[in-house]
C-alpha positions in Angstrom: 168.7 150.6 61.5 165.9 151.9 63.7 163.2 149.4 64.6 159.6 150.4 63.7 157.6 151.3 66.8 154.3 149.7 65.7 154.3 146.6 67.8 156.7 143.7 67.8 157.8 142.4 64.4 159.9 139.7 63.1 163.2 141.2 64.0 165.5 139.1 61.8 164.9 141.6 58.9 166.3 144.5 60.9 169.2 143.1 62.9 172.4 141.4 62.0 173.0 138.9 64.9 176.8 139.3 64.5 176.5 143.0 65.4 174.9 142.3 68.8 177.0 142.0 71.9 177.4 138.5 73.2 175.0 138.9 76.1 172.3 140.6 73.9 170.5 137.8 72.1 167.7 138.2 69.6 165.3 137.0 72.2 166.4 139.9 74.5 165.9 142.3 71.6 162.4 140.9 70.9 161.5 141.5 74.5 163.0 145.0 74.5 161.2 145.8 71.3 157.9 144.9 73.1 158.9 147.3 75.9 159.8 144.5 78.3 163.0 144.5 80.4 164.7 141.1 79.6 165.4 139.6 83.0 166.7 136.1 83.2 163.3 134.7 84.2 161.5 136.5 81.4 164.1 135.3 78.8 163.8 131.7 80.1 160.0 131.9 79.9 160.1 133.5 76.4 162.4 130.8 75.2 160.0 128.2 76.6 157.1 129.8 74.9 158.9 129.6 71.6 159.6 125.9 71.8 156.5 124.7 73.6 153.7 123.1 71.5 151.0 125.6 70.9 148.6 126.2 72.6 150.3 126.0 76.0 149.4 126.5 79.7 151.3 127.8 82.7 151.9 124.3 83.7 153.4 123.4 80.3 155.9 126.3 80.7 156.6 125.4 84.3 157.4 121.7 83.3 159.6 122.8 80.4 161.6 125.1 82.6 162.1 122.5 85.3 163.2 119.9 82.8 165.8 122.4 81.5 167.2 123.2 85.0 165.7 126.7 85.1 163.4 126.7 88.1 160.9 129.6 87.9 157.9 129.7 90.2 154.4 129.4 88.8 153.5 132.9 90.1 156.4 134.4 88.2 155.4 132.5 85.1 151.8 133.7 85.5 152.7 137.4 85.9 155.2 137.1 83.0 152.6 135.6 80.7 150.2 138.4 81.6 152.9 140.9 80.8 153.6 139.1 77.4 149.8 139.1 76.7 149.5 142.8 77.5 152.5 143.6 75.1 151.0 141.4 72.3 153.6 138.7 72.3 151.1 136.0 73.2 147.3 135.7 73.1 144.7 133.6 74.9 143.7 130.6 72.8 141.0 129.4 75.0 140.3 127.5 78.2 139.9 123.8 79.0 138.4 122.2 82.1 141.0 121.4 84.7 141.3 117.8 86.0 139.4 117.5 89.2 138.1 120.6 90.9 139.1 124.1 90.2 139.1 126.8 87.7 139.5 126.2 83.9 143.0 126.2 82.6 143.9 129.1 80.3 145.7 128.2 77.1 148.0 130.7 75.5 149.5 130.9 72.0 152.3 132.8 70.4 150.9 135.6 68.2 151.7 134.8 64.6 154.6 136.8 63.1 156.0 138.0 66.5 159.1 135.8 66.5 160.3 132.6 65.1 162.8 130.4 67.0 
């Protein structure tokens, strides 16, 4: 079946996971549907977004990736989250004051209905 082009949707209704090649997971398809090339780092970050408590920060994703043996730099996480935001996978939930000096910490959240883990 052809996927609708109007944004990212819950893809389970449209795909049979058994019909996908081994290397092509539903998470990859969700990223591709949003117009994002699913590199290893992007897939790792997307998986972390799906399992991290909402709302989350860049540091939360970084810690989760480190704990799971998938080291990704904070700059890569930042640019990937900006990409996800621009493609309507995630949104900005708000900001909180950082501990100590510095800029406020941006909190992100998964947009409802985009994907369920």
